[in-house]
C-alpha positions in Angstrom: -18.7 -11.3 -5.7 -19.0 -7.7 -6.8 -21.1 -5.5 -4.9 -23.1 -2.6 -6.7 -22.3 1.0 -5.5 -24.3 4.2 -6.5 -22.1 6.7 -8.2 -22.3 10.5 -8.0 -24.2 10.4 -11.2 -26.7 8.1 -10.1 -25.4 5.2 -12.0 -24.6 1.9 -10.1 -21.2 0.4 -10.5 -20.0 -2.9 -9.0 -17.5 -2.9 -6.3 -14.7 -5.3 -7.5 -14.3 -8.6 -5.5 -10.8 -7.6 -4.4 -12.2 -4.1 -3.1 -15.0 -5.7 -1.4 -12.5 -8.1 0.4 -10.4 -5.0 1.4 -13.3 -3.3 2.8 -14.8 -6.3 4.5 -11.3 -7.1 6.0 -10.8 -3.4 7.1 -14.1 -3.8 9.2 -13.1 -7.2 10.5 -9.8 -5.6 11.4 -11.4 -2.7 13.4 -13.7 -5.2 15.2 -10.6 -7.2 16.2 -9.0 -4.0 17.6 -12.1 -3.1 19.6 -12.1 -6.7 21.0 -8.5 -6.5 21.8 -9.0 -3.2 23.7 -11.5 -5.2 26.0 -9.0 -7.9 26.6 -6.3 -5.7 27.4 -8.4 -4.0 30.0 -9.2 -7.6 31.4 -5.5 -8.4 31.4 -4.7 -5.2 33.5 -7.5 -5.7 35.9 -6.3 -9.4 36.4 -2.7 -7.9 36.7 -1.8 -10.7 34.0 1.3 -9.3 32.4 1.8 -12.1 30.1 -1.7 -11.8 28.5 -1.3 -8.0 28.6 1.7 -8.1 26.5 0.2 -10.7 24.0 -2.9 -8.6 23.6 -1.1 -5.4 23.2 1.2 -7.0 20.6 -1.8 -8.5 18.8 -3.4 -5.0 18.7 -0.4 -3.4 17.3 -0.4 -6.1 14.5 -4.1 -5.5 13.8 -3.6 -1.7 13.6 -0.7 -2.3 11.3 -2.9 -4.5 9.2 -5.8 -1.8 9.2 -3.0 0.8 8.1 -2.2 -1.4 5.1 -5.8 -1.8 3.9 -6.7 2.0 4.5 -3.6 2.7 2.3 -5.0 0.5 -0.5 -8.4 2.3 -0.3 -6.7 5.7 -0.1 -4.7 4.9 -3.4 -7.8 3.8 -5.2 -9.7 6.9 -4.3 -6.7 9.1 -5.3 -6.6 7.1 -8.6 -10.5 7.7 -8.9 -11.0 3.8 -9.3 -12.9 3.6 -5.9 
């Protein structure tokens, strides 16, 4: 569902469903990175190398996903469509 956004001129324009999804998923991605930081710390304290390696790889994957989503937003902003 499109979400209303105020513009600089005071008009309200809807955020497209896709852009809403991108912004929402970027938030979810950053939340996942925060959680994985805690899991990495836990694995280090437990000296669990297998879990540590898995969590670090998952964190790198999430950061890559965040970068992809930020690039979409950056392109939309540069084009003046966001």
